[in-house]
All heavy atoms as TSV, in Angstrom:
chain	resi	resn	atom	element	x	y	z
A	1	MET	N	N	-7.060	12.330	5.042
A	1	MET	CA	C	-6.203	12.511	3.909
A	1	MET	C	C	-4.769	12.202	4.342
A	1	MET	O	O	-4.379	12.488	5.469
A	1	MET	CB	C	-6.278	13.933	3.379
A	1	MET	CG	C	-5.397	14.064	2.188
A	1	MET	SD	S	-5.205	15.627	1.316
A	1	MET	CE	C	-6.333	16.755	1.916
A	2	ALA	N	N	-4.019	11.630	3.433
A	2	ALA	CA	C	-2.622	11.312	3.701
A	2	ALA	C	C	-1.797	11.618	2.466
A	2	ALA	O	O	-2.296	11.544	1.339
A	2	ALA	CB	C	-2.473	9.845	4.082
A	3	ARG	N	N	-0.551	11.952	2.665
A	3	ARG	CA	C	0.355	12.209	1.546
A	3	ARG	C	C	1.312	11.038	1.407
A	3	ARG	O	O	1.793	10.500	2.400
A	3	ARG	CB	C	1.148	13.489	1.770
A	3	ARG	CG	C	0.287	14.713	1.731
A	3	ARG	CD	C	1.161	15.958	1.721
A	3	ARG	NE	N	0.337	17.134	1.659
A	3	ARG	CZ	C	0.032	17.759	0.530
A	3	ARG	NH1	N	0.489	17.325	-0.613
A	3	ARG	NH2	N	-0.731	18.834	0.549
A	4	ARG	N	N	1.579	10.686	0.188
A	4	ARG	CA	C	2.553	9.642	-0.102
A	4	ARG	C	C	3.711	10.265	-0.855
A	4	ARG	O	O	3.546	11.262	-1.556
A	4	ARG	CB	C	1.928	8.511	-0.930
A	4	ARG	CG	C	0.758	7.833	-0.225
A	4	ARG	CD	C	1.232	7.100	1.015
A	4	ARG	NE	N	0.089	6.579	1.760
A	4	ARG	CZ	C	-0.150	6.878	3.021
A	4	ARG	NH1	N	0.641	7.681	3.689
A	4	ARG	NH2	N	-1.182	6.357	3.639
A	5	ARG	N	N	4.876	9.678	-0.693
A	5	ARG	CA	C	6.086	10.218	-1.313
A	5	ARG	C	C	6.627	9.244	-2.351
A	5	ARG	O	O	6.159	8.115	-2.466
A	5	ARG	CB	C	7.143	10.447	-0.239
A	5	ARG	CG	C	6.717	11.441	0.800
A	5	ARG	CD	C	7.852	11.693	1.780
A	5	ARG	NE	N	7.394	12.571	2.822
A	5	ARG	CZ	C	7.442	12.310	4.103
A	5	ARG	NH1	N	7.961	11.174	4.523
A	5	ARG	NH2	N	6.999	13.163	4.990
A	6	ALA	N	N	7.647	9.686	-3.044
A	6	ALA	CA	C	8.316	8.824	-4.021
A	6	ALA	C	C	8.730	7.525	-3.346
A	6	ALA	O	O	9.270	7.530	-2.235
A	6	ALA	CB	C	9.534	9.534	-4.600
A	7	GLY	N	N	8.454	6.409	-3.994
A	7	GLY	CA	C	8.803	5.101	-3.451
A	7	GLY	C	C	7.723	4.469	-2.601
A	7	GLY	O	O	7.800	3.280	-2.295
A	8	ASP	N	N	6.720	5.244	-2.194
A	8	ASP	CA	C	5.620	4.680	-1.413
A	8	ASP	C	C	4.731	3.839	-2.319
A	8	ASP	O	O	4.736	3.980	-3.536
A	8	ASP	CB	C	4.769	5.786	-0.786
A	8	ASP	CG	C	5.435	6.434	0.408
A	8	ASP	OD1	O	6.496	5.948	0.841
A	8	ASP	OD2	O	4.897	7.447	0.895
A	9	TYR	N	N	3.968	2.977	-1.713
A	9	TYR	CA	C	3.035	2.162	-2.482
A	9	TYR	C	C	1.628	2.374	-1.958
A	9	TYR	O	O	1.423	2.788	-0.817
A	9	TYR	CB	C	3.421	0.680	-2.469
A	9	TYR	CG	C	3.659	0.113	-1.093
A	9	TYR	CD1	C	2.607	-0.341	-0.316
A	9	TYR	CD2	C	4.946	0.033	-0.572
A	9	TYR	CE1	C	2.820	-0.857	0.941
A	9	TYR	CE2	C	5.168	-0.485	0.695
A	9	TYR	CZ	C	4.102	-0.931	1.441
A	9	TYR	OH	O	4.322	-1.437	2.685
A	10	VAL	N	N	0.669	2.115	-2.825
A	10	VAL	CA	C	-0.752	2.262	-2.483
A	10	VAL	C	C	-1.515	1.106	-3.110
A	10	VAL	O	O	-1.057	0.480	-4.056
A	10	VAL	CB	C	-1.324	3.611	-2.978
A	10	VAL	CG1	C	-0.670	4.777	-2.269
A	10	VAL	CG2	C	-1.167	3.740	-4.481
A	11	GLY	N	N	-2.674	0.813	-2.548
A	11	GLY	CA	C	-3.526	-0.223	-3.109
A	11	GLY	C	C	-3.223	-1.629	-2.636
A	11	GLY	O	O	-3.878	-2.581	-3.039
A	12	GLU	N	N	-2.243	-1.758	-1.746
A	12	GLU	CA	C	-1.837	-3.096	-1.305
A	12	GLU	C	C	-2.933	-3.804	-0.526
A	12	GLU	O	O	-3.085	-5.016	-0.634
A	12	GLU	CB	C	-0.535	-3.032	-0.487
A	12	GLU	CG	C	-0.661	-2.429	0.896
A	12	GLU	CD	C	-0.816	-0.927	0.942
A	12	GLU	OE1	O	-0.636	-0.248	-0.083
A	12	GLU	OE2	O	-1.139	-0.415	2.019
A	13	MET	N	N	-3.726	-3.049	0.237
A	13	MET	CA	C	-4.799	-3.690	1.007
A	13	MET	C	C	-5.822	-4.338	0.088
A	13	MET	O	O	-6.290	-5.442	0.359
A	13	MET	CB	C	-5.470	-2.660	1.924
A	13	MET	CG	C	-4.597	-2.244	3.081
A	13	MET	SD	S	-5.306	-0.921	4.086
A	13	MET	CE	C	-6.890	-1.582	4.516
A	14	ALA	N	N	-6.146	-3.667	-1.003
A	14	ALA	CA	C	-7.122	-4.218	-1.940
A	14	ALA	C	C	-6.582	-5.482	-2.606
A	14	ALA	O	O	-7.321	-6.444	-2.807
A	14	ALA	CB	C	-7.474	-3.171	-2.998
A	15	VAL	N	N	-5.305	-5.481	-2.924
A	15	VAL	CA	C	-4.708	-6.657	-3.559
A	15	VAL	C	C	-4.673	-7.823	-2.575
A	15	VAL	O	O	-5.038	-8.951	-2.917
A	15	VAL	CB	C	-3.287	-6.353	-4.077
A	15	VAL	CG1	C	-2.631	-7.597	-4.632
A	15	VAL	CG2	C	-3.329	-5.270	-5.140
A	16	ILE	N	N	-4.276	-7.560	-1.349
A	16	ILE	CA	C	-4.178	-8.614	-0.340
A	16	ILE	C	C	-5.554	-9.156	0.034
A	16	ILE	O	O	-5.756	-10.363	0.130
A	16	ILE	CB	C	-3.425	-8.100	0.906
A	16	ILE	CG1	C	-1.957	-7.829	0.550
A	16	ILE	CG2	C	-3.525	-9.100	2.062
A	16	ILE	CD1	C	-1.207	-7.036	1.601
A	17	SER	N	N	-6.510	-8.256	0.239
A	17	SER	CA	C	-7.840	-8.673	0.697
A	17	SER	C	C	-8.774	-9.099	-0.440
A	17	SER	O	O	-9.842	-9.638	-0.175
A	17	SER	CB	C	-8.505	-7.544	1.482
A	17	SER	OG	O	-8.804	-6.462	0.620
A	18	GLN	N	N	-8.387	-8.825	-1.662
A	18	GLN	CA	C	-9.206	-9.125	-2.838
A	18	GLN	C	C	-10.548	-8.402	-2.767
A	18	GLN	O	O	-11.584	-8.928	-3.169
A	18	GLN	CB	C	-9.412	-10.626	-3.016
A	18	GLN	CG	C	-8.140	-11.382	-3.231
A	18	GLN	CD	C	-8.376	-12.875	-3.380
A	18	GLN	OE1	O	-9.461	-13.382	-3.160
A	18	GLN	NE2	N	-7.344	-13.584	-3.755
A	19	GLU	N	N	-10.522	-7.196	-2.242
A	19	GLU	CA	C	-11.712	-6.357	-2.141
A	19	GLU	C	C	-11.459	-5.048	-2.886
A	19	GLU	O	O	-10.313	-4.697	-3.146
A	19	GLU	CB	C	-12.035	-6.073	-0.671
A	19	GLU	CG	C	-12.408	-7.322	0.110
A	19	GLU	CD	C	-12.692	-7.028	1.576
A	19	GLU	OE1	O	-12.578	-5.867	1.994
A	19	GLU	OE2	O	-13.026	-7.977	2.286
A	20	PRO	N	N	-12.518	-4.329	-3.210
A	20	PRO	CA	C	-12.328	-3.043	-3.898
A	20	PRO	C	C	-11.505	-2.071	-3.057
A	20	PRO	O	O	-11.532	-2.115	-1.826
A	20	PRO	CB	C	-13.761	-2.519	-4.077
A	20	PRO	CG	C	-14.630	-3.724	-3.961
A	20	PRO	CD	C	-13.924	-4.668	-3.026
A	21	ARG	N	N	-10.804	-1.202	-3.747
A	21	ARG	CA	C	-10.021	-0.178	-3.046
A	21	ARG	C	C	-10.954	0.755	-2.291
A	21	ARG	O	O	-12.062	1.026	-2.732
A	21	ARG	CB	C	-9.184	0.625	-4.050
A	21	ARG	CG	C	-8.008	-0.158	-4.585
A	21	ARG	CD	C	-7.104	0.681	-5.451
A	21	ARG	NE	N	-7.440	0.803	-6.855
A	21	ARG	CZ	C	-7.619	-0.185	-7.713
A	21	ARG	NH1	N	-7.577	-1.425	-7.314
A	21	ARG	NH2	N	-7.862	0.052	-8.975
A	22	ILE	N	N	-10.481	1.286	-1.173
A	22	ILE	CA	C	-11.293	2.192	-0.369
A	22	ILE	C	C	-10.747	3.612	-0.411
A	22	ILE	O	O	-11.286	4.496	0.231
A	22	ILE	CB	C	-11.387	1.706	1.097
A	22	ILE	CG1	C	-10.007	1.592	1.725
A	22	ILE	CG2	C	-12.137	0.385	1.171
A	22	ILE	CD1	C	-10.029	1.305	3.212
A	23	ALA	N	N	-9.687	3.844	-1.173
A	23	ALA	CA	C	-9.068	5.164	-1.209
A	23	ALA	C	C	-9.100	5.728	-2.626
A	23	ALA	O	O	-9.188	5.003	-3.610
A	23	ALA	CB	C	-7.621	5.076	-0.726
A	24	THR	N	N	-9.016	7.043	-2.684
A	24	THR	CA	C	-8.891	7.759	-3.940
A	24	THR	C	C	-7.556	8.488	-3.911
A	24	THR	O	O	-7.179	9.050	-2.885
A	24	THR	CB	C	-10.031	8.787	-4.094
A	24	THR	OG1	O	-11.270	8.081	-4.078
A	24	THR	CG2	C	-9.901	9.566	-5.379
A	25	LEU	N	N	-6.860	8.471	-5.022
A	25	LEU	CA	C	-5.564	9.133	-5.107
A	25	LEU	C	C	-5.639	10.312	-6.047
A	25	LEU	O	O	-6.274	10.235	-7.096
A	25	LEU	CB	C	-4.503	8.164	-5.623
A	25	LEU	CG	C	-4.283	6.912	-4.797
A	25	LEU	CD1	C	-3.362	5.954	-5.534
A	25	LEU	CD2	C	-3.709	7.274	-3.456
A	26	ILE	N	N	-4.959	11.381	-5.667
A	26	ILE	CA	C	-4.827	12.549	-6.521
A	26	ILE	C	C	-3.348	12.892	-6.561
A	26	ILE	O	O	-2.727	13.122	-5.518
A	26	ILE	CB	C	-5.638	13.740	-5.975
A	26	ILE	CG1	C	-7.112	13.375	-5.899
A	26	ILE	CG2	C	-5.402	14.973	-6.844
A	26	ILE	CD1	C	-7.970	14.413	-5.193
A	27	ALA	N	N	-2.785	12.920	-7.763
A	27	ALA	CA	C	-1.359	13.221	-7.920
A	27	ALA	C	C	-1.148	14.728	-7.951
A	27	ALA	O	O	-1.897	15.463	-8.579
A	27	ALA	CB	C	-0.834	12.598	-9.200
A	28	ASP	N	N	-0.115	15.165	-7.265
A	28	ASP	CA	C	0.279	16.570	-7.253
A	28	ASP	C	C	1.617	16.664	-7.984
A	28	ASP	O	O	2.651	16.897	-7.385
A	28	ASP	CB	C	0.396	17.068	-5.813
A	28	ASP	CG	C	0.720	18.545	-5.740
A	28	ASP	OD1	O	0.479	19.250	-6.729
A	28	ASP	OD2	O	1.232	18.979	-4.691
A	29	GLY	N	N	1.585	16.397	-9.272
A	29	GLY	CA	C	2.799	16.400	-10.075
A	29	GLY	C	C	2.916	15.108	-10.855
A	29	GLY	O	O	2.030	14.253	-10.820
A	30	PRO	N	N	4.028	14.949	-11.569
A	30	PRO	CA	C	4.216	13.753	-12.390
A	30	PRO	C	C	4.334	12.488	-11.536
A	30	PRO	O	O	4.876	12.524	-10.436
A	30	PRO	CB	C	5.520	14.008	-13.145
A	30	PRO	CG	C	6.047	15.310	-12.688
A	30	PRO	CD	C	5.127	15.881	-11.675
A	31	VAL	N	N	3.804	11.389	-12.058
A	31	VAL	CA	C	3.815	10.119	-11.336
A	31	VAL	C	C	4.247	9.008	-12.286
A	31	VAL	O	O	3.820	8.960	-13.430
A	31	VAL	CB	C	2.414	9.791	-10.775
A	31	VAL	CG1	C	2.380	8.401	-10.171
A	31	VAL	CG2	C	1.981	10.834	-9.776
A	32	ARG	N	N	5.083	8.123	-11.769
A	32	ARG	CA	C	5.391	6.871	-12.463
A	32	ARG	C	C	4.869	5.759	-11.573
A	32	ARG	O	O	5.156	5.724	-10.385
A	32	ARG	CB	C	6.897	6.717	-12.663
A	32	ARG	CG	C	7.447	7.672	-13.697
A	32	ARG	CD	C	8.911	7.517	-13.886
A	32	ARG	NE	N	9.224	6.151	-14.311
A	32	ARG	CZ	C	10.445	5.671	-14.390
A	32	ARG	NH1	N	11.475	6.417	-14.081
A	32	ARG	NH2	N	10.658	4.438	-14.778
A	33	ALA	N	N	4.099	4.871	-12.163
A	33	ALA	CA	C	3.469	3.827	-11.356
A	33	ALA	C	C	3.745	2.448	-11.941
A	33	ALA	O	O	3.866	2.281	-13.150
A	33	ALA	CB	C	1.969	4.066	-11.287
A	34	LEU	N	N	3.834	1.490	-11.055
A	34	LEU	CA	C	3.968	0.090	-11.426
A	34	LEU	C	C	2.742	-0.620	-10.873
A	34	LEU	O	O	2.443	-0.517	-9.680
A	34	LEU	CB	C	5.236	-0.500	-10.816
A	34	LEU	CG	C	5.443	-2.004	-10.960
A	34	LEU	CD1	C	5.629	-2.376	-12.420
A	34	LEU	CD2	C	6.647	-2.435	-10.141
A	35	CYS	N	N	2.033	-1.318	-11.717
A	35	CYS	CA	C	0.821	-2.024	-11.307
A	35	CYS	C	C	1.123	-3.514	-11.206
A	35	CYS	O	O	1.583	-4.119	-12.174
A	35	CYS	CB	C	-0.290	-1.771	-12.322
A	35	CYS	SG	S	-1.823	-2.604	-11.918
A	36	LEU	N	N	0.898	-4.083	-10.028
A	36	LEU	CA	C	1.108	-5.507	-9.809
A	36	LEU	C	C	-0.225	-6.188	-9.557
A	36	LEU	O	O	-0.983	-5.763	-8.693
A	36	LEU	CB	C	2.011	-5.754	-8.600
A	36	LEU	CG	C	3.445	-5.248	-8.679
A	36	LEU	CD1	C	4.140	-5.491	-7.350
A	36	LEU	CD2	C	4.192	-5.933	-9.797
A	37	LYS	N	N	-0.493	-7.221	-10.286
A	37	LYS	CA	C	-1.686	-8.022	-10.028
A	37	LYS	C	C	-1.423	-8.912	-8.816
A	37	LYS	O	O	-0.290	-9.090	-8.394
A	37	LYS	CB	C	-2.024	-8.856	-11.253
A	37	LYS	CG	C	-2.413	-8.011	-12.445
A	37	LYS	CD	C	-2.966	-8.863	-13.544
A	37	LYS	CE	C	-3.285	-8.040	-14.752
A	37	LYS	NZ	N	-4.531	-7.342	-14.698
A	38	GLN	N	N	-2.492	-9.447	-8.254
A	38	GLN	CA	C	-2.387	-10.219	-7.025
A	38	GLN	C	C	-1.382	-11.354	-7.141
A	38	GLN	O	O	-0.536	-11.532	-6.271
A	38	GLN	CB	C	-3.744	-10.778	-6.627
A	38	GLN	CG	C	-3.664	-11.578	-5.345
A	38	GLN	CD	C	-4.984	-12.219	-4.981
A	38	GLN	OE1	O	-5.951	-12.127	-5.707
A	38	GLN	NE2	N	-5.019	-12.870	-3.852
A	39	ASN	N	N	-1.445	-12.122	-8.219
A	39	ASN	CA	C	-0.535	-13.265	-8.340
A	39	ASN	C	C	0.926	-12.815	-8.430
A	39	ASN	O	O	1.817	-13.483	-7.927
A	39	ASN	CB	C	-0.918	-14.161	-9.521
A	39	ASN	CG	C	-0.858	-13.460	-10.850
A	39	ASN	OD1	O	-0.871	-12.232	-10.933
A	39	ASN	ND2	N	-0.810	-14.236	-11.912
A	40	MET	N	N	1.158	-11.655	-9.050
A	40	MET	CA	C	2.526	-11.137	-9.132
A	40	MET	C	C	3.038	-10.720	-7.751
A	40	MET	O	O	4.168	-11.035	-7.377
A	40	MET	CB	C	2.580	-9.954	-10.091
A	40	MET	CG	C	2.253	-10.308	-11.527
A	40	MET	SD	S	1.993	-8.851	-12.558
A	40	MET	CE	C	3.647	-8.206	-12.644
A	41	LEU	N	N	2.186	-10.014	-6.996
A	41	LEU	CA	C	2.584	-9.582	-5.658
A	41	LEU	C	C	2.827	-10.786	-4.759
A	41	LEU	O	O	3.835	-10.844	-4.044
A	41	LEU	CB	C	1.520	-8.668	-5.047
A	41	LEU	CG	C	1.817	-8.191	-3.624
A	41	LEU	CD1	C	3.106	-7.387	-3.558
A	41	LEU	CD2	C	0.651	-7.388	-3.076
A	42	GLU	N	N	1.931	-11.758	-4.795
A	42	GLU	CA	C	2.095	-12.944	-3.956
A	42	GLU	C	C	3.378	-13.695	-4.299
A	42	GLU	O	O	4.071	-14.192	-3.411
A	42	GLU	CB	C	0.884	-13.857	-4.082
A	42	GLU	CG	C	-0.334	-13.299	-3.383
A	42	GLU	CD	C	-1.561	-14.170	-3.542
A	42	GLU	OE1	O	-1.488	-15.239	-4.192
A	42	GLU	OE2	O	-2.612	-13.777	-3.010
A	43	SER	N	N	3.718	-13.754	-5.557
A	43	SER	CA	C	4.960	-14.407	-5.979
A	43	SER	C	C	6.173	-13.681	-5.398
A	43	SER	O	O	7.101	-14.307	-4.877
A	43	SER	CB	C	5.032	-14.439	-7.504
A	43	SER	OG	O	6.242	-15.004	-7.918
A	44	ILE	N	N	6.159	-12.363	-5.469
A	44	ILE	CA	C	7.258	-11.566	-4.909
A	44	ILE	C	C	7.360	-11.785	-3.405
A	44	ILE	O	O	8.449	-11.957	-2.862
A	44	ILE	CB	C	7.053	-10.071	-5.230
A	44	ILE	CG1	C	7.234	-9.834	-6.726
A	44	ILE	CG2	C	8.010	-9.200	-4.423
A	44	ILE	CD1	C	6.773	-8.466	-7.200
A	45	LEU	N	N	6.215	-11.799	-2.721
A	45	LEU	CA	C	6.225	-11.969	-1.265
A	45	LEU	C	C	6.718	-13.352	-0.860
A	45	LEU	O	O	7.362	-13.503	0.178
A	45	LEU	CB	C	4.830	-11.704	-0.691
A	45	LEU	CG	C	4.306	-10.271	-0.878
A	45	LEU	CD1	C	2.901	-10.149	-0.309
A	45	LEU	CD2	C	5.240	-9.255	-0.269
A	46	ARG	N	N	6.449	-14.355	-1.672
A	46	ARG	CA	C	6.959	-15.702	-1.371
A	46	ARG	C	C	8.475	-15.772	-1.568
A	46	ARG	O	O	9.173	-16.429	-0.812
A	46	ARG	CB	C	6.272	-16.738	-2.262
A	46	ARG	CG	C	4.872	-17.077	-1.814
A	46	ARG	CD	C	4.282	-18.250	-2.607
A	46	ARG	NE	N	2.906	-18.451	-2.238
A	46	ARG	CZ	C	1.865	-17.914	-2.878
A	46	ARG	NH1	N	2.044	-17.172	-3.934
A	46	ARG	NH2	N	0.632	-18.143	-2.456
A	47	GLU	N	N	8.961	-15.102	-2.604
A	47	GLU	CA	C	10.399	-15.100	-2.887
A	47	GLU	C	C	11.179	-14.253	-1.895
A	47	GLU	O	O	12.327	-14.567	-1.579
A	47	GLU	CB	C	10.663	-14.557	-4.296
A	47	GLU	CG	C	10.279	-15.497	-5.401
A	47	GLU	CD	C	10.550	-14.895	-6.766
A	47	GLU	OE1	O	11.478	-14.066	-6.892
A	47	GLU	OE2	O	9.841	-15.271	-7.719
A	48	ARG	N	N	10.560	-13.176	-1.430
A	48	ARG	CA	C	11.248	-12.229	-0.557
A	48	ARG	C	C	10.400	-11.936	0.677
A	48	ARG	O	O	9.738	-10.911	0.768
A	48	ARG	CB	C	11.521	-10.930	-1.316
A	48	ARG	CG	C	12.248	-11.065	-2.645
A	48	ARG	CD	C	13.738	-10.905	-2.566
A	48	ARG	NE	N	14.205	-9.814	-1.769
A	48	ARG	CZ	C	14.481	-8.589	-2.222
A	48	ARG	NH1	N	14.307	-8.292	-3.479
A	48	ARG	NH2	N	14.949	-7.676	-1.399
A	49	PRO	N	N	10.379	-12.859	1.647
A	49	PRO	CA	C	9.513	-12.669	2.822
A	49	PRO	C	C	9.789	-11.391	3.598
A	49	PRO	O	O	8.903	-10.878	4.283
A	49	PRO	CB	C	9.780	-13.905	3.685
A	49	PRO	CG	C	10.766	-14.735	2.976
A	49	PRO	CD	C	11.112	-14.093	1.685
A	50	GLU	N	N	10.976	-10.843	3.475
A	50	GLU	CA	C	11.276	-9.594	4.191
A	50	GLU	C	C	10.412	-8.443	3.672
A	50	GLU	O	O	10.135	-7.484	4.398
A	50	GLU	CB	C	12.768	-9.242	4.098
A	50	GLU	CG	C	13.261	-8.847	2.716
A	50	GLU	CD	C	13.667	-10.013	1.816
A	50	GLU	OE1	O	13.356	-11.181	2.123
A	50	GLU	OE2	O	14.295	-9.733	0.784
A	51	ILE	N	N	9.947	-8.553	2.428
A	51	ILE	CA	C	9.052	-7.531	1.889
A	51	ILE	C	C	7.701	-7.593	2.600
A	51	ILE	O	O	7.082	-6.565	2.871
A	51	ILE	CB	C	8.903	-7.687	0.364
A	51	ILE	CG1	C	10.254	-7.401	-0.310
A	51	ILE	CG2	C	7.819	-6.768	-0.183
A	51	ILE	CD1	C	10.275	-7.658	-1.806
A	52	SER	N	N	7.244	-8.807	2.923
A	52	SER	CA	C	5.988	-8.947	3.677
A	52	SER	C	C	6.077	-8.239	5.014
A	52	SER	O	O	5.147	-7.528	5.424
A	52	SER	CB	C	5.659	-10.425	3.919
A	52	SER	OG	O	5.427	-11.099	2.732
A	53	LEU	N	N	7.191	-8.419	5.697
A	53	LEU	CA	C	7.373	-7.769	6.991
A	53	LEU	C	C	7.403	-6.244	6.840
A	53	LEU	O	O	6.785	-5.525	7.629
A	53	LEU	CB	C	8.667	-8.267	7.650
A	53	LEU	CG	C	8.956	-7.773	9.054
A	53	LEU	CD1	C	7.807	-8.097	9.998
A	53	LEU	CD2	C	10.242	-8.380	9.571
A	54	ALA	N	N	8.074	-5.766	5.822
A	54	ALA	CA	C	8.121	-4.314	5.576
A	54	ALA	C	C	6.720	-3.779	5.284
A	54	ALA	O	O	6.347	-2.704	5.778
A	54	ALA	CB	C	9.070	-4.009	4.420
A	55	MET	N	N	5.937	-4.526	4.506
A	55	MET	CA	C	4.571	-4.093	4.214
A	55	MET	C	C	3.723	-4.070	5.479
A	55	MET	O	O	2.920	-3.146	5.679
A	55	MET	CB	C	3.934	-5.000	3.167
A	55	MET	CG	C	4.480	-4.800	1.773
A	55	MET	SD	S	3.696	-5.882	0.556
A	55	MET	CE	C	2.089	-5.112	0.418
A	56	MET	N	N	3.884	-5.063	6.331
A	56	MET	CA	C	3.125	-5.083	7.588
A	56	MET	C	C	3.478	-3.880	8.453
A	56	MET	O	O	2.595	-3.282	9.077
A	56	MET	CB	C	3.373	-6.383	8.351
A	56	MET	CG	C	2.640	-7.557	7.742
A	56	MET	SD	S	2.725	-9.035	8.770
A	56	MET	CE	C	4.323	-9.672	8.309
A	57	ARG	N	N	4.737	-3.515	8.489
A	57	ARG	CA	C	5.144	-2.340	9.277
A	57	ARG	C	C	4.499	-1.074	8.744
A	57	ARG	O	O	4.013	-0.239	9.511
A	57	ARG	CB	C	6.662	-2.218	9.281
A	57	ARG	CG	C	7.329	-3.259	10.137
A	57	ARG	CD	C	8.834	-3.070	10.188
A	57	ARG	NE	N	9.417	-4.047	11.092
A	57	ARG	CZ	C	10.490	-4.760	10.810
A	57	ARG	NH1	N	11.127	-4.609	9.653
A	57	ARG	NH2	N	10.958	-5.625	11.686
A	58	ILE	N	N	4.492	-0.931	7.418
A	58	ILE	CA	C	3.861	0.243	6.815
A	58	ILE	C	C	2.365	0.249	7.103
A	58	ILE	O	O	1.783	1.284	7.441
A	58	ILE	CB	C	4.119	0.278	5.293
A	58	ILE	CG1	C	5.599	0.509	5.002
A	58	ILE	CG2	C	3.253	1.320	4.602
A	58	ILE	CD1	C	6.125	1.869	5.412
A	59	LEU	N	N	1.706	-0.902	6.976
A	59	LEU	CA	C	0.270	-0.979	7.249
A	59	LEU	C	C	-0.034	-0.626	8.711
A	59	LEU	O	O	-1.021	0.062	8.995
A	59	LEU	CB	C	-0.274	-2.363	6.898
A	59	LEU	CG	C	-0.360	-2.649	5.401
A	59	LEU	CD1	C	-0.667	-4.127	5.150
A	59	LEU	CD2	C	-1.401	-1.774	4.739
A	60	CYS	N	N	0.806	-1.086	9.624
A	60	CYS	CA	C	0.620	-0.732	11.044
A	60	CYS	C	C	0.757	0.770	11.240
A	60	CYS	O	O	-0.034	1.388	11.960
A	60	CYS	CB	C	1.640	-1.468	11.911
A	60	CYS	SG	S	1.328	-3.229	12.074
A	61	HIS	N	N	1.744	1.363	10.605
A	61	HIS	CA	C	1.950	2.805	10.701
A	61	HIS	C	C	0.736	3.559	10.156
A	61	HIS	O	O	0.250	4.514	10.776
A	61	HIS	CB	C	3.221	3.202	9.946
A	61	HIS	CG	C	3.474	4.669	9.932
A	61	HIS	ND1	N	3.930	5.350	11.033
A	61	HIS	CD2	C	3.312	5.579	8.954
A	61	HIS	CE1	C	4.044	6.632	10.728
A	61	HIS	NE2	N	3.678	6.788	9.468
A	62	ARG	N	N	0.222	3.117	9.007
A	62	ARG	CA	C	-0.940	3.776	8.409
A	62	ARG	C	C	-2.177	3.612	9.278
A	62	ARG	O	O	-3.006	4.525	9.381
A	62	ARG	CB	C	-1.203	3.230	7.015
A	62	ARG	CG	C	-0.126	3.671	6.030
A	62	ARG	CD	C	-0.410	3.141	4.654
A	62	ARG	NE	N	0.660	3.481	3.727
A	62	ARG	CZ	C	0.726	3.058	2.489
A	62	ARG	NH1	N	-0.234	2.288	2.002
A	62	ARG	NH2	N	1.735	3.396	1.714
A	63	LEU	N	N	-2.326	2.462	9.920
A	63	LEU	CA	C	-3.459	2.258	10.826
A	63	LEU	C	C	-3.375	3.213	12.012
A	63	LEU	O	O	-4.381	3.811	12.410
A	63	LEU	CB	C	-3.483	0.800	11.308
A	63	LEU	CG	C	-4.619	0.413	12.241
A	63	LEU	CD1	C	-5.965	0.664	11.587
A	63	LEU	CD2	C	-4.478	-1.048	12.644
A	64	LYS	N	N	-2.177	3.386	12.548
A	64	LYS	CA	C	-2.001	4.355	13.652
A	64	LYS	C	C	-2.336	5.766	13.195
A	64	LYS	O	O	-2.968	6.529	13.922
A	64	LYS	CB	C	-0.566	4.298	14.172
A	64	LYS	CG	C	-0.267	3.067	14.990
A	64	LYS	CD	C	1.168	3.102	15.467
A	64	LYS	CE	C	1.538	1.822	16.186
A	64	LYS	NZ	N	2.946	1.817	16.627
A	65	GLU	N	N	-1.888	6.134	11.985
A	65	GLU	CA	C	-2.198	7.460	11.452
A	65	GLU	C	C	-3.708	7.661	11.334
A	65	GLU	O	O	-4.228	8.683	11.743
A	65	GLU	CB	C	-1.593	7.630	10.043
A	65	GLU	CG	C	-0.134	7.928	10.002
A	65	GLU	CD	C	0.340	8.123	8.557
A	65	GLU	OE1	O	-0.271	7.538	7.619
A	65	GLU	OE2	O	1.326	8.823	8.374
A	66	ALA	N	N	-4.385	6.657	10.789
A	66	ALA	CA	C	-5.832	6.759	10.600
A	66	ALA	C	C	-6.544	6.856	11.952
A	66	ALA	O	O	-7.501	7.621	12.106
A	66	ALA	CB	C	-6.347	5.565	9.810
A	67	SER	N	N	-6.077	6.103	12.926
A	67	SER	CA	C	-6.687	6.142	14.262
A	67	SER	C	C	-6.499	7.500	14.896
A	67	SER	O	O	-7.409	8.031	15.535
A	67	SER	CB	C	-6.072	5.068	15.157
A	67	SER	OG	O	-6.394	3.789	14.682
A	68	SER	N	N	-5.326	8.094	14.707
A	68	SER	CA	C	-5.053	9.415	15.269
A	68	SER	C	C	-5.944	10.478	14.628
A	68	SER	O	O	-6.458	11.351	15.315
A	68	SER	CB	C	-3.590	9.803	15.051
A	68	SER	OG	O	-2.747	8.956	15.790
A	69	ARG	N	N	-6.142	10.378	13.310
A	69	ARG	CA	C	-6.982	11.349	12.621
A	69	ARG	C	C	-8.451	11.209	13.040
A	69	ARG	O	O	-9.183	12.186	13.103
A	69	ARG	CB	C	-6.867	11.183	11.104
A	69	ARG	CG	C	-5.578	11.732	10.527
A	69	ARG	CD	C	-5.645	11.832	9.020
A	69	ARG	NE	N	-5.955	10.576	8.365
A	69	ARG	CZ	C	-5.066	9.675	7.953
A	69	ARG	NH1	N	-3.788	9.896	8.158
A	69	ARG	NH2	N	-5.446	8.580	7.349
A	70	ALA	N	N	-8.865	9.982	13.344
A	70	ALA	CA	C	-10.263	9.729	13.706
A	70	ALA	C	C	-10.586	10.235	15.101
A	70	ALA	O	O	-11.743	10.555	15.401
A	70	ALA	CB	C	-10.578	8.237	13.611
A	71	SER	N	N	-9.570	10.315	15.958
A	71	SER	CA	C	-9.874	10.736	17.339
A	71	SER	C	C	-9.529	12.177	17.604
A	71	SER	O	O	-9.325	12.982	16.842
A	71	SER	CB	C	-9.121	9.873	18.340
A	71	SER	OG	O	-7.752	9.805	18.063
C-alpha cells in the first residue's frame, strides 16, 4: 500500500505500457482528478521532455518503495 498526496499522479504505467492498471485507489477525502488519454499524455511529453524525466524519477522512486516493501 502507498499513499499519494495532492499533485501526485497515478495510472501513468498503464497509459505508457498500454496495459490494464494493476493498482486500486481509495480516496481518503475529496479528490479532483484530471484524466489524460494516451495520445494526450504523449503529446505533452513530446512538447515538454522535462516532464518525461520527472516521471521517470517518480517511477524509479516507486519501484524502490515497492522493492523495500517486498523484502
